[in-house]
Steps between C-alpha positions, in 0.01 A plus 500: 500500500792734561613452142145555372477818708824628349384413148164676538669801660743523212231465237303789652733733311387382158128561556352753255145563628306554820312171461828316452638666810192403703529137388871504576434637848251217567760241406759686705267485799459123465873443485577754772260327739731200510825699501515594870424151637747355252768745607439418867523131415835555328628696800394219733724260313812706582436654844431352841166550673644757741613725214196461273289774662768764442567384142127497420469852644780619273331339198163656584647847569695484176187423303315789664783745437515387137132582451526862610 
């Protein structure tokens, strides 16, 4: 899903109309819904339980800063 999210995000730049952009945003929403849990799952494979809360907080804060 992370690869699909990256692909849909990249293809957003080639959209030529408002309808195309709306459809692209719907697909981006579907792929983005699975991105955060997938990223947390990947983090859990590399970090111990004691460090996961801090790493997840960094991931979440980074995504919120990137939106603004």
